[in-house]
mmJSON file of the N, C-alpha and C atoms, coordinates in Angstrom:
{"data_MODEL":{"atom_site":{
"group_PDB":["ATOM","ATOM","ATOM","ATOM","ATOM","ATOM","ATOM","ATOM","ATOM","ATOM","ATOM","ATOM","ATOM","ATOM","ATOM","ATOM","ATOM","ATOM","ATOM","ATOM","ATOM","ATOM","ATOM","ATOM","ATOM","ATOM","ATOM","ATOM","ATOM","ATOM","ATOM","ATOM","ATOM","ATOM","ATOM","ATOM","ATOM","ATOM","ATOM","ATOM","ATOM","ATOM","ATOM","ATOM","ATOM","ATOM","ATOM","ATOM","ATOM","ATOM","ATOM","ATOM","ATOM","ATOM","ATOM","ATOM","ATOM","ATOM","ATOM","ATOM","ATOM","ATOM","ATOM","ATOM","ATOM","ATOM","ATOM","ATOM","ATOM","ATOM","ATOM","ATOM","ATOM","ATOM","ATOM","ATOM","ATOM","ATOM","ATOM","ATOM","ATOM","ATOM","ATOM","ATOM","ATOM","ATOM","ATOM","ATOM","ATOM","ATOM","ATOM","ATOM","ATOM","ATOM","ATOM","ATOM","ATOM","ATOM","ATOM","ATOM","ATOM","ATOM","ATOM","ATOM","ATOM","ATOM","ATOM","ATOM","ATOM","ATOM","ATOM","ATOM","ATOM","ATOM","ATOM","ATOM","ATOM","ATOM","ATOM","ATOM","ATOM","ATOM","ATOM","ATOM","ATOM","ATOM","ATOM","ATOM","ATOM","ATOM","ATOM","ATOM","ATOM","ATOM","ATOM","ATOM","ATOM","ATOM","ATOM","ATOM","ATOM","ATOM","ATOM","ATOM","ATOM","ATOM","ATOM","ATOM","ATOM","ATOM","ATOM","ATOM","ATOM","ATOM","ATOM","ATOM","ATOM","ATOM","ATOM","ATOM","ATOM","ATOM","ATOM","ATOM","ATOM","ATOM","ATOM","ATOM","ATOM","ATOM","ATOM","ATOM","ATOM","ATOM","ATOM","ATOM","ATOM","ATOM","ATOM","ATOM","ATOM","ATOM","ATOM","ATOM","ATOM","ATOM","ATOM","ATOM","ATOM","ATOM","ATOM","ATOM","ATOM","ATOM","ATOM","ATOM","ATOM","ATOM","ATOM","ATOM","ATOM","ATOM","ATOM","ATOM","ATOM","ATOM","ATOM","ATOM","ATOM","ATOM","ATOM","ATOM","ATOM","ATOM","ATOM","ATOM","ATOM","ATOM","ATOM","ATOM","ATOM","ATOM","ATOM","ATOM","ATOM","ATOM","ATOM","ATOM","ATOM","ATOM","ATOM","ATOM","ATOM","ATOM","ATOM","ATOM","ATOM"],
"id":[1,2,3,4,5,6,7,8,9,10,11,12,13,14,15,16,17,18,19,20,21,22,23,24,25,26,27,28,29,30,31,32,33,34,35,36,37,38,39,40,41,42,43,44,45,46,47,48,49,50,51,52,53,54,55,56,57,58,59,60,61,62,63,64,65,66,67,68,69,70,71,72,73,74,75,76,77,78,79,80,81,82,83,84,85,86,87,88,89,90,91,92,93,94,95,96,97,98,99,100,101,102,103,104,105,106,107,108,109,110,111,112,113,114,115,116,117,118,119,120,121,122,123,124,125,126,127,128,129,130,131,132,133,134,135,136,137,138,139,140,141,142,143,144,145,146,147,148,149,150,151,152,153,154,155,156,157,158,159,160,161,162,163,164,165,166,167,168,169,170,171,172,173,174,175,176,177,178,179,180,181,182,183,184,185,186,187,188,189,190,191,192,193,194,195,196,197,198,199,200,201,202,203,204,205,206,207,208,209,210,211,212,213,214,215,216,217,218,219,220,221,222,223,224,225,226,227,228,229,230,231,232,233,234,235,236,237],
"type_symbol":["N","C","C","N","C","C","N","C","C","N","C","C","N","C","C","N","C","C","N","C","C","N","C","C","N","C","C","N","C","C","N","C","C","N","C","C","N","C","C","N","C","C","N","C","C","N","C","C","N","C","C","N","C","C","N","C","C","N","C","C","N","C","C","N","C","C","N","C","C","N","C","C","N","C","C","N","C","C","N","C","C","N","C","C","N","C","C","N","C","C","N","C","C","N","C","C","N","C","C","N","C","C","N","C","C","N","C","C","N","C","C","N","C","C","N","C","C","N","C","C","N","C","C","N","C","C","N","C","C","N","C","C","N","C","C","N","C","C","N","C","C","N","C","C","N","C","C","N","C","C","N","C","C","N","C","C","N","C","C","N","C","C","N","C","C","N","C","C","N","C","C","N","C","C","N","C","C","N","C","C","N","C","C","N","C","C","N","C","C","N","C","C","N","C","C","N","C","C","N","C","C","N","C","C","N","C","C","N","C","C","N","C","C","N","C","C","N","C","C","N","C","C","N","C","C","N","C","C","N","C","C","N","C","C","N","C","C"],
"label_atom_id":["N","CA","C","N","CA","C","N","CA","C","N","CA","C","N","CA","C","N","CA","C","N","CA","C","N","CA","C","N","CA","C","N","CA","C","N","CA","C","N","CA","C","N","CA","C","N","CA","C","N","CA","C","N","CA","C","N","CA","C","N","CA","C","N","CA","C","N","CA","C","N","CA","C","N","CA","C","N","CA","C","N","CA","C","N","CA","C","N","CA","C","N","CA","C","N","CA","C","N","CA","C","N","CA","C","N","CA","C","N","CA","C","N","CA","C","N","CA","C","N","CA","C","N","CA","C","N","CA","C","N","CA","C","N","CA","C","N","CA","C","N","CA","C","N","CA","C","N","CA","C","N","CA","C","N","CA","C","N","CA","C","N","CA","C","N","CA","C","N","CA","C","N","CA","C","N","CA","C","N","CA","C","N","CA","C","N","CA","C","N","CA","C","N","CA","C","N","CA","C","N","CA","C","N","CA","C","N","CA","C","N","CA","C","N","CA","C","N","CA","C","N","CA","C","N","CA","C","N","CA","C","N","CA","C","N","CA","C","N","CA","C","N","CA","C","N","CA","C","N","CA","C","N","CA","C","N","CA","C","N","CA","C","N","CA","C","N","CA","C","N","CA","C","N","CA","C"],
"label_alt_id":[null,null,null,null,null,null,null,null,null,null,null,null,null,null,null,null,null,null,null,null,null,null,null,null,null,null,null,null,null,null,null,null,null,null,null,null,null,null,null,null,null,null,null,null,null,null,null,null,null,null,null,null,null,null,null,null,null,null,null,null,null,null,null,null,null,null,null,null,null,null,null,null,null,null,null,null,null,null,null,null,null,null,null,null,null,null,null,null,null,null,null,null,null,null,null,null,null,null,null,null,null,null,null,null,null,null,null,null,null,null,null,null,null,null,null,null,null,null,null,null,null,null,null,null,null,null,null,null,null,null,null,null,null,null,null,null,null,null,null,null,null,null,null,null,null,null,null,null,null,null,null,null,null,null,null,null,null,null,null,null,null,null,null,null,null,null,null,null,null,null,null,null,null,null,null,null,null,null,null,null,null,null,null,null,null,null,null,null,null,null,null,null,null,null,null,null,null,null,null,null,null,null,null,null,null,null,null,null,null,null,null,null,null,null,null,null,null,null,null,null,null,null,null,null,null,null,null,null,null,null,null,null,null,null,null,null,null],
"label_comp_id":["UNK","UNK","UNK","UNK","UNK","UNK","UNK","UNK","UNK","UNK","UNK","UNK","UNK","UNK","UNK","UNK","UNK","UNK","UNK","UNK","UNK","UNK","UNK","UNK","UNK","UNK","UNK","UNK","UNK","UNK","UNK","UNK","UNK","UNK","UNK","UNK","UNK","UNK","UNK","UNK","UNK","UNK","UNK","UNK","UNK","UNK","UNK","UNK","UNK","UNK","UNK","UNK","UNK","UNK","UNK","UNK","UNK","UNK","UNK","UNK","UNK","UNK","UNK","UNK","UNK","UNK","UNK","UNK","UNK","UNK","UNK","UNK","UNK","UNK","UNK","UNK","UNK","UNK","UNK","UNK","UNK","UNK","UNK","UNK","UNK","UNK","UNK","UNK","UNK","UNK","UNK","UNK","UNK","UNK","UNK","UNK","UNK","UNK","UNK","UNK","UNK","UNK","UNK","UNK","UNK","UNK","UNK","UNK","UNK","UNK","UNK","UNK","UNK","UNK","UNK","UNK","UNK","UNK","UNK","UNK","UNK","UNK","UNK","UNK","UNK","UNK","UNK","UNK","UNK","UNK","UNK","UNK","UNK","UNK","UNK","UNK","UNK","UNK","UNK","UNK","UNK","UNK","UNK","UNK","UNK","UNK","UNK","UNK","UNK","UNK","UNK","UNK","UNK","UNK","UNK","UNK","UNK","UNK","UNK","UNK","UNK","UNK","UNK","UNK","UNK","UNK","UNK","UNK","UNK","UNK","UNK","UNK","UNK","UNK","UNK","UNK","UNK","UNK","UNK","UNK","UNK","UNK","UNK","UNK","UNK","UNK","UNK","UNK","UNK","UNK","UNK","UNK","UNK","UNK","UNK","UNK","UNK","UNK","UNK","UNK","UNK","UNK","UNK","UNK","UNK","UNK","UNK","UNK","UNK","UNK","UNK","UNK","UNK","UNK","UNK","UNK","UNK","UNK","UNK","UNK","UNK","UNK","UNK","UNK","UNK","UNK","UNK","UNK","UNK","UNK","UNK","UNK","UNK","UNK","UNK","UNK","UNK"],
"label_asym_id":["A","A","A","A","A","A","A","A","A","A","A","A","A","A","A","A","A","A","A","A","A","A","A","A","A","A","A","A","A","A","A","A","A","A","A","A","A","A","A","A","A","A","A","A","A","A","A","A","A","A","A","A","A","A","A","A","A","A","A","A","A","A","A","A","A","A","A","A","A","A","A","A","A","A","A","A","A","A","A","A","A","A","A","A","A","A","A","A","A","A","A","A","A","A","A","A","A","A","A","A","A","A","A","A","A","A","A","A","A","A","A","A","A","A","A","A","A","A","A","A","A","A","A","A","A","A","A","A","A","A","A","A","A","A","A","A","A","A","A","A","A","A","A","A","A","A","A","A","A","A","A","A","A","A","A","A","A","A","A","A","A","A","A","A","A","A","A","A","A","A","A","A","A","A","A","A","A","A","A","A","A","A","A","A","A","A","A","A","A","A","A","A","A","A","A","A","A","A","A","A","A","A","A","A","A","A","A","A","A","A","A","A","A","A","A","A","A","A","A","A","A","A","A","A","A","A","A","A","A","A","A","A","A","A","A","A","A"],
"label_entity_id":["1","1","1","1","1","1","1","1","1","1","1","1","1","1","1","1","1","1","1","1","1","1","1","1","1","1","1","1","1","1","1","1","1","1","1","1","1","1","1","1","1","1","1","1","1","1","1","1","1","1","1","1","1","1","1","1","1","1","1","1","1","1","1","1","1","1","1","1","1","1","1","1","1","1","1","1","1","1","1","1","1","1","1","1","1","1","1","1","1","1","1","1","1","1","1","1","1","1","1","1","1","1","1","1","1","1","1","1","1","1","1","1","1","1","1","1","1","1","1","1","1","1","1","1","1","1","1","1","1","1","1","1","1","1","1","1","1","1","1","1","1","1","1","1","1","1","1","1","1","1","1","1","1","1","1","1","1","1","1","1","1","1","1","1","1","1","1","1","1","1","1","1","1","1","1","1","1","1","1","1","1","1","1","1","1","1","1","1","1","1","1","1","1","1","1","1","1","1","1","1","1","1","1","1","1","1","1","1","1","1","1","1","1","1","1","1","1","1","1","1","1","1","1","1","1","1","1","1","1","1","1","1","1","1","1","1","1"],
"label_seq_id":[1,1,1,2,2,2,3,3,3,4,4,4,5,5,5,6,6,6,7,7,7,8,8,8,9,9,9,10,10,10,11,11,11,12,12,12,13,13,13,14,14,14,15,15,15,16,16,16,17,17,17,18,18,18,19,19,19,20,20,20,21,21,21,22,22,22,23,23,23,24,24,24,25,25,25,26,26,26,27,27,27,28,28,28,29,29,29,30,30,30,31,31,31,32,32,32,33,33,33,34,34,34,35,35,35,36,36,36,37,37,37,38,38,38,39,39,39,40,40,40,41,41,41,42,42,42,43,43,43,44,44,44,45,45,45,46,46,46,47,47,47,48,48,48,49,49,49,50,50,50,51,51,51,52,52,52,53,53,53,54,54,54,55,55,55,56,56,56,57,57,57,58,58,58,59,59,59,60,60,60,61,61,61,62,62,62,63,63,63,64,64,64,65,65,65,66,66,66,67,67,67,68,68,68,69,69,69,70,70,70,71,71,71,72,72,72,73,73,73,74,74,74,75,75,75,76,76,76,77,77,77,78,78,78,79,79,79],
"pdbx_PDB_ins_code":[null,null,null,null,null,null,null,null,null,null,null,null,null,null,null,null,null,null,null,null,null,null,null,null,null,null,null,null,null,null,null,null,null,null,null,null,null,null,null,null,null,null,null,null,null,null,null,null,null,null,null,null,null,null,null,null,null,null,null,null,null,null,null,null,null,null,null,null,null,null,null,null,null,null,null,null,null,null,null,null,null,null,null,null,null,null,null,null,null,null,null,null,null,null,null,null,null,null,null,null,null,null,null,null,null,null,null,null,null,null,null,null,null,null,null,null,null,null,null,null,null,null,null,null,null,null,null,null,null,null,null,null,null,null,null,null,null,null,null,null,null,null,null,null,null,null,null,null,null,null,null,null,null,null,null,null,null,null,null,null,null,null,null,null,null,null,null,null,null,null,null,null,null,null,null,null,null,null,null,null,null,null,null,null,null,null,null,null,null,null,null,null,null,null,null,null,null,null,null,null,null,null,null,null,null,null,null,null,null,null,null,null,null,null,null,null,null,null,null,null,null,null,null,null,null,null,null,null,null,null,null,null,null,null,null,null,null],
"Cartn_x":[63.951,65.132,65.371,65.655,65.847,67.266,67.464,68.762,69.895,69.589,70.644,71.191,70.322,70.774,71.546,71.098,71.818,73.207,73.298,74.594,75.542,75.059,75.902,76.328,75.445,75.8,76.87,76.737,77.739,79.094,79.091,80.338,80.987,80.187,80.727,81.362,80.652,81.18,82.461,82.494,83.687,84.859,84.578,85.624,86.202,85.334,85.824,86.628,86.18,86.877,88.266,88.405,89.724,90.638,90.079,90.878,91.605,91.05,91.582,93.046,93.452,94.869,95.841,95.445,96.319,96.469,95.391,95.456,96.332,96.178,96.977,98.468,98.808,100.22,100.807,100.02,100.578,100.93,100.186,100.479,101.855,102.163,103.497,104.637,104.411,105.462,105.712,104.624,104.771,105.421,105.028,105.634,107.115,107.491,108.902,109.708,109.163,109.876,109.984,108.93,108.985,109.987,109.988,110.95,112.387,112.651,114.004,114.401,113.457,113.744,114.066,113.245,113.474,114.787,115.099,116.339,117.565,117.493,118.615,118.701,117.572,117.559,117.961,117.443,117.678,118.636,119.305,120.287,119.709,118.532,117.868,118.309,117.986,118.31,117.317,117.607,116.725,115.394,115.291,114.012,112.938,113.354,112.393,111.724,112.479,111.907,110.854,111.145,110.19,108.937,109.106,107.955,107.066,107.675,106.895,106.241,106.919,106.336,105.116,105.206,104.071,102.903,103.201,102.139,101.469,102.247,101.683,100.83,101.275,100.499,99.181,99.237,98.019,97.05,97.576,96.719,96.043,96.771,96.158,95.149,95.39,94.425,93.129,93.247,92.058,91.296,92.015,91.355,90.645,91.218,90.567,89.267,89.262,88.03,86.965,87.356,86.406,85.843,86.682,86.223,85.232,85.516,84.617,83.283,83.304,82.047,81.234,81.901,81.206,80.605,81.337,80.815,79.578,79.602,78.452,77.237,77.462,76.352,75.752,76.598,76.106,75.321,75.794,75.121,73.763,73.677,72.416,71.43,71.947,71.116,70.498,71.207,70.704,69.628,69.538,68.559,67.264],
"Cartn_y":[101.489,102.285,103.189,104.42,105.336,105.262,105.924,105.838,106.454,107.513,108.171,107.245,106.531,105.595,104.432,103.944,102.863,103.309,104.547,105.07,105.181,105.726,105.857,104.491,103.535,102.184,101.595,101.826,101.342,101.997,103.293,104.003,103.445,103.169,102.576,101.216,100.379,99.049,99.135,100.058,100.237,100.731,101.625,102.108,100.999,100.147,99.009,98.05,97.823,96.887,97.403,98.713,99.252,99.333,99.239,99.266,97.947,96.857,95.518,95.336,95.699,95.486,96.274,97.484,98.281,97.668,97.119,96.454,95.208,94.445,93.229,93.528,94.675,95.033,95.692,96.508,97.288,96.434,95.369,94.524,93.881,93.139,92.53,93.555,94.648,95.663,96.296,96.634,97.207,96.237,94.974,93.962,93.795,93.829,93.71,94.893,96.096,97.287,97.321,96.942,96.876,95.815,94.68,93.631,94.073,94.793,95.315,96.304,97.175,98.15,97.453,96.473,95.761,94.98,94.383,93.614,94.518,95.72,96.657,97.279,97.674,98.401,97.51,96.301,95.414,94.275,94.35,93.355,91.94,91.805,90.504,89.786,88.51,87.758,88.119,87.659,87.938,87.196,86.283,85.601,86.569,87.638,88.658,89.304,89.468,90.036,89.092,87.809,86.838,86.754,86.841,86.792,88.017,89.189,90.409,90.407,89.85,89.737,88.826,87.726,86.809,87.462,88.211,88.901,89.955,90.695,91.691,91.065,89.929,89.226,88.708,88.158,87.668,88.812,89.922,91.073,91.608,91.685,92.192,91.193,89.905,88.9,89.01,89.167,89.308,90.587,91.661,92.918,92.799,92.073,91.855,91.082,90.105,89.359,90.294,91.204,92.167,93.087,93.512,94.382,93.65,92.399,91.616,91.397,91.128,90.961,92.252,93.38,94.666,94.894,94.542,94.687,93.815,92.596,91.711,92.241,92.824,93.412,94.592,95.424,96.562,96.099,95.04,94.541,93.938,93.193,92.621,93.703,94.734,95.834,96.599,96.672,97.43,96.665,95.37,94.59,94.447],
"Cartn_z":[91.866,92.115,90.905,91.166,90.043,89.5,88.379,87.691,88.489,89.254,90.025,91.109,91.802,92.83,92.217,91.085,90.401,89.973,89.49,89.071,90.258,91.383,92.571,93.095,93.043,93.48,92.561,91.262,90.307,90.569,90.878,91.164,92.434,93.462,94.696,94.422,93.677,93.372,92.539,91.595,90.775,91.624,92.562,93.456,94.31,94.849,95.632,94.763,93.537,92.652,92.278,92.09,91.748,92.963,94.149,95.37,95.614,95.141,95.434,95.001,93.788,93.424,94.297,94.694,95.543,96.925,97.445,98.752,98.664,97.586,97.427,97.26,96.695,96.533,97.77,98.453,99.555,100.776,101.031,102.189,102.134,101.079,101.006,100.916,100.197,100.096,101.461,102.161,103.498,104.467,104.399,105.26,104.985,103.732,103.366,103.899,103.731,104.192,105.716,106.408,107.873,108.308,107.621,107.949,107.749,106.654,106.431,107.517,107.876,108.926,110.242,110.618,111.878,111.853,110.711,110.599,110.738,110.154,110.256,111.648,112.182,113.461,114.635,114.676,115.807,115.49,114.346,113.926,113.959,113.37,113.293,112.028,111.958,110.745,109.642,108.462,107.322,107.429,108.38,108.591,109.072,109.73,110.172,108.963,107.896,106.668,106.102,106.085,105.559,106.415,107.733,108.636,108.431,108.35,108.126,106.749,105.767,104.435,104.455,105.187,105.301,106.041,107.094,107.837,106.96,106.2,105.289,104.2,103.684,102.666,103.225,104.415,105.062,105.348,105.825,106.123,104.865,103.767,102.537,101.981,102.151,101.714,102.522,103.84,104.685,104.37,104.102,103.752,102.41,101.482,100.19,100.369,101.251,101.531,102.103,103.003,103.563,102.483,101.567,100.484,99.601,99.27,98.426,99.121,100.424,101.174,101.162,101.317,101.266,99.889,98.86,97.497,97.299,97.809,97.663,98.416,99.606,100.352,99.605,99.017,98.244,97.018,96.396,95.194,95.555,96.661,97.084,97.506,98.14,98.609,97.443,96.337,95.191,94.416,94.609,93.849,94.571],
"occupancy":[1.0,1.0,1.0,1.0,1.0,1.0,1.0,1.0,1.0,1.0,1.0,1.0,1.0,1.0,1.0,1.0,1.0,1.0,1.0,1.0,1.0,1.0,1.0,1.0,1.0,1.0,1.0,1.0,1.0,1.0,1.0,1.0,1.0,1.0,1.0,1.0,1.0,1.0,1.0,1.0,1.0,1.0,1.0,1.0,1.0,1.0,1.0,1.0,1.0,1.0,1.0,1.0,1.0,1.0,1.0,1.0,1.0,1.0,1.0,1.0,1.0,1.0,1.0,1.0,1.0,1.0,1.0,1.0,1.0,1.0,1.0,1.0,1.0,1.0,1.0,1.0,1.0,1.0,1.0,1.0,1.0,1.0,1.0,1.0,1.0,1.0,1.0,1.0,1.0,1.0,1.0,1.0,1.0,1.0,1.0,1.0,1.0,1.0,1.0,1.0,1.0,1.0,1.0,1.0,1.0,1.0,1.0,1.0,1.0,1.0,1.0,1.0,1.0,1.0,1.0,1.0,1.0,1.0,1.0,1.0,1.0,1.0,1.0,1.0,1.0,1.0,1.0,1.0,1.0,1.0,1.0,1.0,1.0,1.0,1.0,1.0,1.0,1.0,1.0,1.0,1.0,1.0,1.0,1.0,1.0,1.0,1.0,1.0,1.0,1.0,1.0,1.0,1.0,1.0,1.0,1.0,1.0,1.0,1.0,1.0,1.0,1.0,1.0,1.0,1.0,1.0,1.0,1.0,1.0,1.0,1.0,1.0,1.0,1.0,1.0,1.0,1.0,1.0,1.0,1.0,1.0,1.0,1.0,1.0,1.0,1.0,1.0,1.0,1.0,1.0,1.0,1.0,1.0,1.0,1.0,1.0,1.0,1.0,1.0,1.0,1.0,1.0,1.0,1.0,1.0,1.0,1.0,1.0,1.0,1.0,1.0,1.0,1.0,1.0,1.0,1.0,1.0,1.0,1.0,1.0,1.0,1.0,1.0,1.0,1.0,1.0,1.0,1.0,1.0,1.0,1.0,1.0,1.0,1.0,1.0,1.0,1.0],
"B_iso_or_equiv":[0.0,0.0,0.0,0.0,0.0,0.0,0.0,0.0,0.0,0.0,0.0,0.0,0.0,0.0,0.0,0.0,0.0,0.0,0.0,0.0,0.0,0.0,0.0,0.0,0.0,0.0,0.0,0.0,0.0,0.0,0.0,0.0,0.0,0.0,0.0,0.0,0.0,0.0,0.0,0.0,0.0,0.0,0.0,0.0,0.0,0.0,0.0,0.0,0.0,0.0,0.0,0.0,0.0,0.0,0.0,0.0,0.0,0.0,0.0,0.0,0.0,0.0,0.0,0.0,0.0,0.0,0.0,0.0,0.0,0.0,0.0,0.0,0.0,0.0,0.0,0.0,0.0,0.0,0.0,0.0,0.0,0.0,0.0,0.0,0.0,0.0,0.0,0.0,0.0,0.0,0.0,0.0,0.0,0.0,0.0,0.0,0.0,0.0,0.0,0.0,0.0,0.0,0.0,0.0,0.0,0.0,0.0,0.0,0.0,0.0,0.0,0.0,0.0,0.0,0.0,0.0,0.0,0.0,0.0,0.0,0.0,0.0,0.0,0.0,0.0,0.0,0.0,0.0,0.0,0.0,0.0,0.0,0.0,0.0,0.0,0.0,0.0,0.0,0.0,0.0,0.0,0.0,0.0,0.0,0.0,0.0,0.0,0.0,0.0,0.0,0.0,0.0,0.0,0.0,0.0,0.0,0.0,0.0,0.0,0.0,0.0,0.0,0.0,0.0,0.0,0.0,0.0,0.0,0.0,0.0,0.0,0.0,0.0,0.0,0.0,0.0,0.0,0.0,0.0,0.0,0.0,0.0,0.0,0.0,0.0,0.0,0.0,0.0,0.0,0.0,0.0,0.0,0.0,0.0,0.0,0.0,0.0,0.0,0.0,0.0,0.0,0.0,0.0,0.0,0.0,0.0,0.0,0.0,0.0,0.0,0.0,0.0,0.0,0.0,0.0,0.0,0.0,0.0,0.0,0.0,0.0,0.0,0.0,0.0,0.0,0.0,0.0,0.0,0.0,0.0,0.0,0.0,0.0,0.0,0.0,0.0,0.0],
"pdbx_formal_charge":[null,null,null,null,null,null,null,null,null,null,null,null,null,null,null,null,null,null,null,null,null,null,null,null,null,null,null,null,null,null,null,null,null,null,null,null,null,null,null,null,null,null,null,null,null,null,null,null,null,null,null,null,null,null,null,null,null,null,null,null,null,null,null,null,null,null,null,null,null,null,null,null,null,null,null,null,null,null,null,null,null,null,null,null,null,null,null,null,null,null,null,null,null,null,null,null,null,null,null,null,null,null,null,null,null,null,null,null,null,null,null,null,null,null,null,null,null,null,null,null,null,null,null,null,null,null,null,null,null,null,null,null,null,null,null,null,null,null,null,null,null,null,null,null,null,null,null,null,null,null,null,null,null,null,null,null,null,null,null,null,null,null,null,null,null,null,null,null,null,null,null,null,null,null,null,null,null,null,null,null,null,null,null,null,null,null,null,null,null,null,null,null,null,null,null,null,null,null,null,null,null,null,null,null,null,null,null,null,null,null,null,null,null,null,null,null,null,null,null,null,null,null,null,null,null,null,null,null,null,null,null,null,null,null,null,null,null],
"auth_seq_id":[1,1,1,2,2,2,3,3,3,4,4,4,5,5,5,6,6,6,7,7,7,8,8,8,9,9,9,10,10,10,11,11,11,12,12,12,13,13,13,14,14,14,15,15,15,16,16,16,17,17,17,18,18,18,19,19,19,20,20,20,21,21,21,22,22,22,23,23,23,24,24,24,25,25,25,26,26,26,27,27,27,28,28,28,29,29,29,30,30,30,31,31,31,32,32,32,33,33,33,34,34,34,35,35,35,36,36,36,37,37,37,38,38,38,39,39,39,40,40,40,41,41,41,42,42,42,43,43,43,44,44,44,45,45,45,46,46,46,47,47,47,48,48,48,49,49,49,50,50,50,51,51,51,52,52,52,53,53,53,54,54,54,55,55,55,56,56,56,57,57,57,58,58,58,59,59,59,60,60,60,61,61,61,62,62,62,63,63,63,64,64,64,65,65,65,66,66,66,67,67,67,68,68,68,69,69,69,70,70,70,71,71,71,72,72,72,73,73,73,74,74,74,75,75,75,76,76,76,77,77,77,78,78,78,79,79,79],
"auth_comp_id":["UNK","UNK","UNK","UNK","UNK","UNK","UNK","UNK","UNK","UNK","UNK","UNK","UNK","UNK","UNK","UNK","UNK","UNK","UNK","UNK","UNK","UNK","UNK","UNK","UNK","UNK","UNK","UNK","UNK","UNK","UNK","UNK","UNK","UNK","UNK","UNK","UNK","UNK","UNK","UNK","UNK","UNK","UNK","UNK","UNK","UNK","UNK","UNK","UNK","UNK","UNK","UNK","UNK","UNK","UNK","UNK","UNK","UNK","UNK","UNK","UNK","UNK","UNK","UNK","UNK","UNK","UNK","UNK","UNK","UNK","UNK","UNK","UNK","UNK","UNK","UNK","UNK","UNK","UNK","UNK","UNK","UNK","UNK","UNK","UNK","UNK","UNK","UNK","UNK","UNK","UNK","UNK","UNK","UNK","UNK","UNK","UNK","UNK","UNK","UNK","UNK","UNK","UNK","UNK","UNK","UNK","UNK","UNK","UNK","UNK","UNK","UNK","UNK","UNK","UNK","UNK","UNK","UNK","UNK","UNK","UNK","UNK","UNK","UNK","UNK","UNK","UNK","UNK","UNK","UNK","UNK","UNK","UNK","UNK","UNK","UNK","UNK","UNK","UNK","UNK","UNK","UNK","UNK","UNK","UNK","UNK","UNK","UNK","UNK","UNK","UNK","UNK","UNK","UNK","UNK","UNK","UNK","UNK","UNK","UNK","UNK","UNK","UNK","UNK","UNK","UNK","UNK","UNK","UNK","UNK","UNK","UNK","UNK","UNK","UNK","UNK","UNK","UNK","UNK","UNK","UNK","UNK","UNK","UNK","UNK","UNK","UNK","UNK","UNK","UNK","UNK","UNK","UNK","UNK","UNK","UNK","UNK","UNK","UNK","UNK","UNK","UNK","UNK","UNK","UNK","UNK","UNK","UNK","UNK","UNK","UNK","UNK","UNK","UNK","UNK","UNK","UNK","UNK","UNK","UNK","UNK","UNK","UNK","UNK","UNK","UNK","UNK","UNK","UNK","UNK","UNK","UNK","UNK","UNK","UNK","UNK","UNK"],
"auth_asym_id":["A","A","A","A","A","A","A","A","A","A","A","A","A","A","A","A","A","A","A","A","A","A","A","A","A","A","A","A","A","A","A","A","A","A","A","A","A","A","A","A","A","A","A","A","A","A","A","A","A","A","A","A","A","A","A","A","A","A","A","A","A","A","A","A","A","A","A","A","A","A","A","A","A","A","A","A","A","A","A","A","A","A","A","A","A","A","A","A","A","A","A","A","A","A","A","A","A","A","A","A","A","A","A","A","A","A","A","A","A","A","A","A","A","A","A","A","A","A","A","A","A","A","A","A","A","A","A","A","A","A","A","A","A","A","A","A","A","A","A","A","A","A","A","A","A","A","A","A","A","A","A","A","A","A","A","A","A","A","A","A","A","A","A","A","A","A","A","A","A","A","A","A","A","A","A","A","A","A","A","A","A","A","A","A","A","A","A","A","A","A","A","A","A","A","A","A","A","A","A","A","A","A","A","A","A","A","A","A","A","A","A","A","A","A","A","A","A","A","A","A","A","A","A","A","A","A","A","A","A","A","A","A","A","A","A","A","A"],
"auth_atom_id":["N","CA","C","N","CA","C","N","CA","C","N","CA","C","N","CA","C","N","CA","C","N","CA","C","N","CA","C","N","CA","C","N","CA","C","N","CA","C","N","CA","C","N","CA","C","N","CA","C","N","CA","C","N","CA","C","N","CA","C","N","CA","C","N","CA","C","N","CA","C","N","CA","C","N","CA","C","N","CA","C","N","CA","C","N","CA","C","N","CA","C","N","CA","C","N","CA","C","N","CA","C","N","CA","C","N","CA","C","N","CA","C","N","CA","C","N","CA","C","N","CA","C","N","CA","C","N","CA","C","N","CA","C","N","CA","C","N","CA","C","N","CA","C","N","CA","C","N","CA","C","N","CA","C","N","CA","C","N","CA","C","N","CA","C","N","CA","C","N","CA","C","N","CA","C","N","CA","C","N","CA","C","N","CA","C","N","CA","C","N","CA","C","N","CA","C","N","CA","C","N","CA","C","N","CA","C","N","CA","C","N","CA","C","N","CA","C","N","CA","C","N","CA","C","N","CA","C","N","CA","C","N","CA","C","N","CA","C","N","CA","C","N","CA","C","N","CA","C","N","CA","C","N","CA","C","N","CA","C","N","CA","C","N","CA","C","N","CA","C","N","CA","C","N","CA","C"],
"pdbx_PDB_model_num":[1,1,1,1,1,1,1,1,1,1,1,1,1,1,1,1,1,1,1,1,1,1,1,1,1,1,1,1,1,1,1,1,1,1,1,1,1,1,1,1,1,1,1,1,1,1,1,1,1,1,1,1,1,1,1,1,1,1,1,1,1,1,1,1,1,1,1,1,1,1,1,1,1,1,1,1,1,1,1,1,1,1,1,1,1,1,1,1,1,1,1,1,1,1,1,1,1,1,1,1,1,1,1,1,1,1,1,1,1,1,1,1,1,1,1,1,1,1,1,1,1,1,1,1,1,1,1,1,1,1,1,1,1,1,1,1,1,1,1,1,1,1,1,1,1,1,1,1,1,1,1,1,1,1,1,1,1,1,1,1,1,1,1,1,1,1,1,1,1,1,1,1,1,1,1,1,1,1,1,1,1,1,1,1,1,1,1,1,1,1,1,1,1,1,1,1,1,1,1,1,1,1,1,1,1,1,1,1,1,1,1,1,1,1,1,1,1,1,1,1,1,1,1,1,1,1,1,1,1,1,1,1,1,1,1,1,1]
}}}
């Protein structure tokens, strides 16, 4: 493998690695905001906020696992 391909692979892996913290933060924040909106709009209890927060956290955790799997596939492919 030449240096140019190795460099591009390194850039891809670095991009995926820097994406992980944003994904982990955006899920719970988005879930909280959606929960607040639903609680205000439909006059629900505050439990709706907690449920949406949990769903957002779970979604960001699952997406992080997908990103890590993609990173591992890229790393194996480069070797």
